[in-house]
N, C-alpha and C positions, 0 to 999 in steps of 0.2 A: 789441864782439858775446861776449859766450865761448862757451865750448864746445856747452853743455849749448841756447844759442837757437841757435846752428847748426841743433844736431841738431832741436833742433823747430821753425825753421825751415823742415828740409830733409825734415823730415815731413809739415809742412802742404801743401808742395810737391804731393810725392804723391799727397795724399791727391786731392788740385786736380787734379794727371791724372791720376787716378784712376778719377778722378769724370766729367774728361769725356771716356775712353776706355770708361765705362762706357756715358754717354747716346748714342756716336758705335755703339758697337754694338748698343746699343739701339734706336736711328731705327733702322740694315740689319732686324734681326731682324723689326720691327716694323710699319714704315712701307713703306719705300723699296724692297724685293724687287721692288714693278713699274715703278717710276721707271725702267727703263730701262736700259740697257747704260753710255753712260758712266757717269750718277750714279752705281750700283750702283760699274761699277769706279774711282771718286772717293772714294766710302765707303773701299771696302777697302782701297786707300793710306792710305788713311791711317788705318789700325787696325792695318795691317802696322808704319806706324810706330810707334801704343804697343808694337805687343809687342816691336821689332825691341829697344829702350828699355830693355826687364821692366818698365813702367804697369804694375799692378795696376788690375781692374776693380772698382772701389769703388760697392757700389750707397751715395751718400750719402742716401738718405732715409728711411733708418733709423739709431740710434742703432749705437757702434763696439759696445759692450757687450750693447745686446738678442737672446733669444738665442730662440725656439722650445720652448715648453712644451714640448712631447710629447720632440721632439729632440737641442736640448739645443745643436743646431747655430745661430752667427751668422744672424740674419736675413737681415744685408748677403752673406752666401755662399748662403744660400737664393734671396738675387733675381735671384743674378749665374746660376744654375743657374734660374732660370725662365726669361733670355731663350736660353738657348741650348736648352733647348727651344721655348721660341715660336721658334728660325731653323729646328727642324725641322717643327714643328707647318703652316710654312706651303708655298708652292709654290716652286721655285726657276723662273722663267725658262728654258729651252732653254738662251739666250746667254753666262746667266753660272752659271751650274750650277757649271762647274769650279773658279772662281773663288773662289765658296762655295768647294765641296769643301777647296781648299787652305786658306782658312780655315781652315775648320771641326780641321783636320790640324794645321795653325801650332800650333793655341790647343791643344789638347789637346798637340801636341809637348811645349809650354813652360810643362807642365802649369795651364793657365789651367780645362781643366776634365777631369773622370773618366768618359769618352763611356760607362763599362758602372753610375754611379750609377745607385741609381734614385731614380725624381720618385713621384708620385702616379699617372703614366699608364703606372710602370716605363719601364727603360732611354729610353736617347735613339732608340738599332735600333726599340724597342718603339715610340715613339713617331709616326717617320717613315714604318713602315709602315702602322699602324692611320690615318693621315694617308694615305697612299696618297701618299707624299711619296719618287717614287723617286727621285729622283738623293740626296737626303737619304741615303735607307736604303742606296743603292749604296755612295756615300764612306762611313758607316757600315759596312760589310761590311770594307771594304778597308780598311782604319783597323787595324781586327784589332775590332773591336765585337765580344762574346762571345756567341752567339745560345743559348748554356745561359742568361742568363735572363732569353731572350726562350721566353714570357710571364712575366710574374714575378707573377700568380695562374692559379689555376682559374679555362680557361675555365665560364662561367658554364651551366648544361647541356651541357654537352657535356662527356667525359672524359681533356679535353687540362687536363696538368698542368701548373703550375710549371717553364721550361726546356724542354720539347715544342716546338720552332722547329719540327718540321714536320709538328710533327700542325698548330700553329699557322696556316700558311702555308695550308698542305691546308684548313683551316677555312673562312679567309680569302678562299684566290685557287684558283681551275682553272688546271690551266694553261694556258697562251695567253697568261691576263692580262699585262696590261703590270708589272706589280709582281712580280708572280712572276715572272719570265722577268728582268729586273732584280736579283731579289733574287736567283737561281743561278745568273745570269753574272754578277754579282759577286764569287760564292764560288768561281767558277771564276777570275777572274783574282786575290784573293787566294793561293789553291793556289797560284798560278803566280811568285807575289812573295813567297813564300812560299820553293818549292822555287829558286829565282834569290837566297833571301839576302836582300831587301829589305823583307823583313819577317817577324818573330819572328811562332812559329804563335799565341802568346798575347795578340799584343801588337803595338805598334806598334814599330816599324822602321827603322833607321837611312838607309836614304831619302830621300830629299826628298817633299813629297810630291805634289807635280807628278808624280816618279816612280811612284807608287805612284798614283795616279791615272791616268797616262796608260798605263798597262799594259790597260785596254781602252777602248774610248769610250764616254762617260758614258749610263745607261742613259735613253730617250726615255719619254717621254712617251708599402751595409750604408745596408737601406730609410728613406728617410727624407717626413716624415711634409706633405710642402709642399702649402700648397692653393694654390689659384686667387686671385687679387688683381688688381682691376682697372687695373693699369699702366696 
């Protein structure tokens, strides 16, 4: 076997494993969150193994060369971004929320996702808040998600402008609402983590994800033209 054929074989194997990684992650985000502690824990352990081996998330349902007409982004990348959005849209059961938070932090720390990237519905933080996923919003804030990118657009019919995070929160929730308390509790935990040097003030720090997540108990209950796809 020649060197070039060896390289081609390695690339093919990596794409195959990347596809398995993507399918496993999509299954967790879209189908398995309510499957029970044991099933979710087993799936997360599998995903951590992929991350440990630096296996990419590869959406092979589209050609590698295919790109979005508006943004020019590879469709494979957009499909992966959609799965992260789906993950924060759906409610996380209390008994597995910490594990999912740590998984999301690991994906961000290892460069699989930019948590501040815009989607049609805004950043992951805006999506989590809008969908009332207190666990996801808490995790993202503790990870260093930018509040200055929420909301992405002016809220129609109001004076809330892009980036007016506090105005957005006041518009959505009254003080005492579980989402309000979760978000502002997470902001305090994040400030403590920054003060301790566990988190950079403008992004993910060097502390292990589980260390940042443990700073406070989990709360109880470039613009892309990404269009929803029925995956």
